[in-house]
N, C-alpha and C positions, 0 to 999 in steps of 0.2 A: 476679405472675401469669406463667404460662408461655404460649407461643404455642399457640393452638388454631385449626385450619383445617378447613373442610368438605371431605371427600374424596369426589369424585364417584364413585370406584370403590366405596366402601362406603356412600355416602349418609349418612354420619355426620360429626358434628363430632368431630375427634380431636386429641389432644395431639400437637404436632409433635415427632417424634424423628428427627433426621437420621441417615442411614446413617453419617456421620462427623461428630461434633460439632465437629471442627476445620475442616471444609470443607463448606459447604452448596452444592449444585449445583441449578440451576434452568434449565429450557428453556421458552421461550414462542414460539409460532408468530408469525413476522413477516409482512411484507407481500409481496404479489406486485406487483412494481414496473412498472406500465404506465400508471398514471394517478395523480391526486392522491388522498391518503387522505381518506376521509369521516369524519364524526364518530363513526360506529359503529366504524370501524377504530381510532379513538383510545381508545375505552373500555378495551380490554384493556391498551394501553400504559400508561395512567395507573394502572389498578388494580394491575398487576404491578410498576409502578415503586414504588408505596407498599409493596408486600410486599418488594421488593428493599431499599428504605431501612430497613425494619424488621429484616429479616434481618441487614443489615450492622451494625445497632445491637446485635443480640443475639449474633452469632457472629463469631469472629475472621477467617474467610475465607468469601467467597461468590463463586461463579462464576455469572454470569447470561449465558445464551446466547439471543440472539434472531436468527433467520435472515433472510436475504433470498432470496426465490424469484425467480430471474432467468431461468428457462426454464419456459414455461407456454404453453398454447394461447392464452390471452388476450393475452399479450405478442406472440405471433406474429401474431395478428389486428390488434393495434395497429400493428405494423410494416408490415403490408400496407396498412392504412387510411391511414397517414401517409406511407409511403414511406421512413421513417427506419430506419436500421440498428438491429437489436435491442439491441446493446450500448450505443448512444447513448441509446436510450429507457430502458433499465434503469438506466444510470448517472445519468441526469438525475433520474428519479423516485425513485431510492434516496436521492440527496442532498436532494431536496426533502422527502422523508419524514423524514430525520434532522433537518433544520432545523426543520420544523413540529413534530415531537415535542419538540425541545429548547425551542421556544417555549412548550410546555405544562409546562416544568420537568421533563421526563422525563430521567433520567440515561441516558447511553449504556450499552448492555450491555457486559459485559466482553469478549465475543466476538460478532462479527456475521458468521457464515459465509455465503457465497454458494453456492447450489446448484451452479452450474457449476464451482466449484472442488473439488467432491467427487465427481465422476463415477467415479474409480477405486474409491473406497470403496463406492459404490453397486453397481458391478459385482461387487466382492468379496462383498458381502452377498447379492446374487442367486445367486452361485455356491454359497454356503453353503446357501441355501434350496433350491436345486435338488438339491444333493448329499444333503440330509437328507430329501428327498421332500416338502417343503412348497411347492415351486414347480415349474413346468414351462415349457418353451419351446414355442411354437407359432406358425408363420407369422411369424417375426420379432418376436413378442411374448414377454415373460416374464410369467407370471401366478402369483399366489399361490393355492394350493389351499386354500380355506376349510375344506373338510371334514376336512382333516388336523389342525385345531386344535380340540380338543374343547370348549373354553370360549370360542370366538370369540363375541363379542357381550356379554361380561361387563361392559364399561364402560357401554354404552348400555342393556343389559337388555331388548333386543327379541328376539322370536322370529325364527327364520331367515327366515320369509316377510316379516315386517315389515322386516327388515334389507335384503332384496332390493328391496322396494318403496321404502324410504327412500333407497336408494342410486341409484335410477333406473338400474339396471344395464343395460349394453349387452348385448343378446343377439347373440352372435357364434359362428360355427361352430367357431372355434378354442378355445373355452372348454370345459373338461370339466364345469363346473357354472356355472349363471347367476350365482352369488354370487361367483365368483372375480374378483379385481380385478387390474388391470394394474400391473406393476412397471416394465416397459420396453415401449416401442412404437416401431415403425419410423418413420424420418423420410424424407420426400421430399427431392428435391434443393433445393427452396426453403424447407426447414425446418431449424432447427438440429439437429445430430446429432453423435454421437460413435461411433467404432468400438467394437464389443463382440463377444464370442463369438457373438452372435445377429444380427449385422449392424449397419449404421448405424442409430442410433436415439437416443431421449432418455428420461429417466426419468419415471415417474409421480410425482405430487405427494406421495403418502404416503411413498414410498421416500426422497425427498429428506430429509425431517425425521428419519427413522430413522438415515440415514447420518451426518447432521450432528451429531445428539445423541450418537451413539456416538463420533464422532471427538473431540468436545470435552468430553464429560462421562463417557464410559465406558459399559459395558454396562448398568449400573443407576445411577439417580440419584434425587434426592429429590422434586423438584416439576416437573410439566409443566403449563403454563397455556395458556389460550386462551379464545376465545368459546364460548358454549354451542352454537353452530351447528357447531362442529368435533368434537363428541363422536362423531357418526357422519356420514360414514364415516371421516373423517381420523384421529382419534385411535384409534378402534377398529382401524383397519388398521395404524397405527404399532405398536400393541401386538403384533398378530399377527406382523408382520415381525420386530420386534426380539426378542421372546421366542423365536420359532422359530429365528432366526439365531444365538442365543446359548445353544442347548441347554437352553432352558426357564428360563434365569436371569430373575429379575424385572426388569421394564423400569423402571417408575416407581412410587415408593411412594405419592405423593400427587398426585391429579389435581385441578386447580382450574379452574373455568369461570365466567366472568362472564355475566350475563343479557343478554337481547336489548335493543336500543335502538330506540325508535320516535321519531318526530318529530311533535309536535302530535297525539298519539294514533293515528297511522297509521304503517304501514311506510314507511320512507324510499324515495322513488322520484322519479326525475327527471320522470316524467310528472305527478306530483302537485305538483311545484314545491316539495317540502319536502326536497330533497337538498342537504345542506350539506357542503362540504369544509372541512377544518381550515384550508387555505390561504386560503380566502375569509373564513372567520370571523375569522382573525387580522387582517384589514384593518378589522374593525369593533370588536373588543374585545381586551383583553389576554389573552395565553395563560393566565395564572393564573385568569382568570374562567372560561374554558372548562374548565380543570382542576377547579375547584371545582364547577362544574355537573355534571361527570362523576362526582364523588365524593359528590354529594348523596344518592344512593340506595345502599343496600347492594349490593356488587358482584354478589351472586348473584340480586338481584331485577331485574325489568325496569326500565328507565329511560326515561321520556318526556322527550325533549329539546325545547326550544323557545327562541326568541329572547327570550321573556319570562323564562324560567329563567336565561338568560345575563345579562340585566339584573339580576335578583335576586342572582345570584352576584357580579356586579361591585359591587353595593351592599353585600353582606356583607363583601367584601374592603375596601371603603372604610371600613367601621366598624372592622375589625381594624387597618388601617393608621393610622386616626385615633387609636386608642388608643396606638399606638407613636410617633406623631409628636411629642408633647410630651416624650417621654423619649429622643429620638434621640441626645442627647449623654450619656445616662446609661449607664455601663458595666454590662452585665448581670452578675448575681452569678455568680462562677466556679463551674463544675460544675453549673450549672442544668440541671434535667431535669424535664419535665412527666410525672409518672406517670399522670395521668388520661387524657391523650391516648394515651400508649403502651398503657395497659391496655385502652382501647377497641379499639385496633388489634390487640392480642394476642388479642382475642375475635373471631376470624374476620374480621379487617379491617373492623370496624364503623366505617366512615368517617363516617356521619351522627352517631354519638355522639361521635366524636373531634372533629368540627367544632364540635359543641355545647359540648364541654369547652373548646375554644379560645376561643369567644365568652364563656364564663363567666369565663375568666381575663382577657380584655380588659375585661369589665365591672368586675372587681375592680380592675384597674389604673386605670381611669378614676376610681374612688372613693378610691383610696389616696393618702395624703399622706406616709407615712413613706418616706424615700429608700431605706432598706435593703430594705423590703418591695417597693417599686417595682422595684428592681434584680432581686429574686428573681422577681417576676411577669414582668418583661420577658424574663428568661432562660428562664422556663418557656414563654412564648408562642413565642419563637423556636425553642426545642427541639422543641416540639410541631408548630410550623409546618414545621420541617425534615423531620420524619417524614412529614408529609402532602405535602411538596413545595410548600408555600405560604409566603407572606410572605418571599419570596426577594429582594425589592427594598428599597432605601432608601425610607422613607415619602415623603420629598420627591419622589424620582424617580417613585414610583407616582402621586402626585397631579398631577404636571406632565407625565405622558406623554400622548400623543394628538396629534391634528392640529388646526389652526386657523389663522386669519388672523394671529394675533399670536404672536410668539416670546416667550421668557421675558423678554428685556430690555425689550420694549415693554410687557409686562404689569407688570413692576416699576415702569416709569416712570409708567404710569397710576395705579398704586396710590400712589406717592409724591405725585403731583399731587393725588390725592383726599385723602390725609392732610393735605397743606398747605391744601387748600380747607376741610377741616373745622376745622383749627386757626384759620383766618382767619374762621370762621363763615360761609363761603360755601357754605351747605348745598345750594342749588340746583345749583351746579357740582359739588359732591361727589356728589350723586345722579346727575347726568348722566354723570359718569365711571364710577360704579358700573354704570349701565345700559349703557354702552358695553362694559364688561367682560362683563356678563351676556350681551349680544347676541353676543359672541364666544365664548360657552361657558365663561366663567371664573366660578367661584363663590368669593365672598369670605367669610372667617370672621374677624370682629373679636373681639378679646379684650383684656384689660388689658395683655397683653404685646406687642400689635401685631396686624397683619393678615396672615393667611396665605391662600393661594389654591390652588385646584385646578381642573383641567379637568373639565367635566361628563362 
């Protein structure tokens, strides 16, 4: 099967045909680094990490760019609120973001550009747009002239009036048209700013991504991803800037957007008490469980996240790792590949089906007695898991992770004392030791080959 993805631009599922079969290029909008990433921010990271893994499996070279927005009004507000320097805030939260996403088994992008490192490219792009009549300078601002682009709005497919309403446009006397959007704005003395032909100022958010994608992927590239909330105005405006700055050259061939995330059926909000940061969730559950919960719905569909769903994801991973645990010392068959998981992902990243296929393989492994078949099934599970970014740990390490009053040595000592008590037919003592372990969150599994344990 060949890769098919749903293109937001055409509203159709299409066969993926890269511009260059030898080099696939993808850009995904990254974080604005002024606070901890919440679970909604993590969904596109995980979704497009799966796509990145699949593309690397299918093509000889893939360049994945995910930016860091380190100049923004929210960052300025955070600096004023805390009294901390902007650079300190952005560096701190950019590193926390990287660490948290790595805990979700998200691979790092090939390039992670920072907006502030691309100011010259942004100025050059604005100069091109002004020279071609697509932008104009006014009162220290540079604005894109929307009416100069005949098909503006083709991504979101809204009428002009809907676009203006949806953008909550600022009515300003320096605008030629209410729909025109800011590429550059002046900075006060207490705001970050760079010298430009239009005075000291800073870029608009939309311009940043156009300049960074151009720098690292070229005028035209294959895939641009992000959350559904970015379709308008952010991605619509990226198209306008980039196409008009490059004399009408196509910008992106395939646009992909993940659906919205709610929590317990409602929009995530601090006032509702349902606001979850990835950083906090990682204190409660393994990152792989968070990842599995985020992949449990098709990426284009809404996802309702809950702590219960997180528990269910942890239980599902327990079952998968439990299937791998007895064959930990069995070498997987060489060249193993799971076609069923890959085929599901090639069908527009159908992660729910891919996960179901993984569980089916685990069930087969649990029933299988032939060593050669076991080796093949183990290899298929690991290969499929790798495409999904799951099952990345040693099974023993998975079951023994977590916190508790007892360390591994103390647990092993209690288990050995229980084994000795049972051998001596001191069953009351054996039960007492088991109860002590259970009270400390340790679950025992007895089998003819011995006793294994895991943390609850």
